[in-house]
C-alpha positions in Angstrom: -115.1 83.6 23.9 -119.0 84.6 24.1 -119.7 88.2 23.6 -123.2 90.4 24.2 -124.0 93.1 22.2 -126.6 95.3 23.5 -128.9 97.8 21.5 -131.9 100.1 21.4 -131.2 102.2 24.8 -132.1 106.1 24.3 -133.9 109.1 25.5 -137.7 108.5 25.3 -140.4 110.3 27.2 -142.7 109.0 30.1 -145.2 106.9 28.7 -143.1 105.7 25.7 -141.9 102.8 24.7 -138.5 101.1 24.0 -137.1 97.9 22.4 -133.6 96.4 23.7 -131.9 93.5 22.0 -129.1 91.5 22.8 -127.2 89.4 20.2 -125.2 86.6 21.7 -122.2 85.2 19.5 -119.2 82.4 20.3 -118.8 79.1 21.9 -122.6 79.1 23.5 -124.1 75.9 24.8 -126.6 74.7 27.0 -128.5 77.7 27.6 -129.5 78.0 30.8 -131.1 81.2 30.7 -131.0 85.1 29.6 -132.5 87.8 31.6 -132.4 91.7 31.7 -130.7 93.3 34.3 -130.4 97.3 35.4 -128.8 99.5 37.3 -129.5 103.3 38.0 -127.3 105.7 39.5 -126.8 105.3 43.3 -128.6 101.6 43.4 -127.0 98.0 43.0 -127.8 96.4 39.7 -131.2 94.3 39.6 -132.5 91.8 37.9 -135.9 92.9 35.3 -136.5 90.1 33.7 -135.6 86.5 32.7 -136.6 83.4 30.5 -135.2 80.2 31.0 -134.3 78.0 27.9 -137.9 76.3 28.4 -139.2 79.6 28.1 -140.6 80.4 31.4 -140.5 83.9 31.9 -139.7 86.1 35.2 -140.3 90.0 36.2 -139.7 92.3 38.6 -142.5 93.6 40.1 -142.1 96.8 39.1 -141.9 96.4 35.1 -144.7 93.4 35.6 -147.8 94.4 32.8 -145.3 97.0 31.3 -142.6 94.7 30.4 -142.2 91.5 28.1 -138.7 89.4 27.5 -138.4 87.2 24.8 -135.7 85.3 22.9 -135.0 83.9 19.4 -133.0 80.8 19.7 -132.5 80.7 16.4 -130.5 83.9 16.1 -129.6 83.8 20.0 -130.9 87.0 20.4 -132.6 88.4 24.0 -135.2 91.3 23.5 -136.9 93.6 26.1 -140.5 95.5 25.2 -140.1 97.9 27.3 -144.1 99.8 27.0 -145.5 102.8 29.5 -141.8 103.5 30.5 -141.6 105.6 33.7 -138.5 108.1 34.8 -137.9 105.3 37.9 -137.0 103.0 34.8 -134.2 105.3 33.7 -130.9 103.2 34.3 -128.1 101.2 31.9 -129.8 97.8 31.0 -127.4 94.9 31.0 -127.7 91.5 28.9 -127.2 88.2 31.0 -126.5 84.6 29.6 -126.5 81.4 32.0 -125.0 78.6 29.6 -122.6 75.6 30.5 -123.0 72.6 32.4 -124.7 71.6 35.0 -121.8 71.5 37.0 -120.2 74.4 36.1 -122.4 77.2 34.4 -120.9 80.4 33.4 -122.0 84.0 33.1 -121.5 86.4 30.4 -122.7 90.5 30.6 -123.2 92.6 28.2 -121.5 96.4 28.1 -124.6 98.0 28.8 -127.2 100.1 27.1 -128.6 103.5 28.8 -132.4 103.9 29.1 -133.2 107.5 29.8 -136.9 108.4 30.7 -138.0 111.6 30.9 -141.0 113.2 32.7 
């Protein structure tokens, strides 16, 4: 059983910063990628940023230049540094892990952490 536990969410004023963490535990093998998704009220869940096992990163256009995704492989922990936050960044942020053999990868999700950006 794989567990993902997010932390670091909270309330921040526009222009401020937050750092999200996601600790992965359990029987994890062959990590393909880890990423952050978010879901705002009334909207679909969207990919914010992810990082592959080789270190390649990908960001949604709206956060490029403001957010940085990183990973500590030794600790199986994923981070999201969020700077210059905007009210439209308000959402529940979910950690995602894709792992397993190429013929049958698995996906795990965290429970989510709420980020609220006030104007």
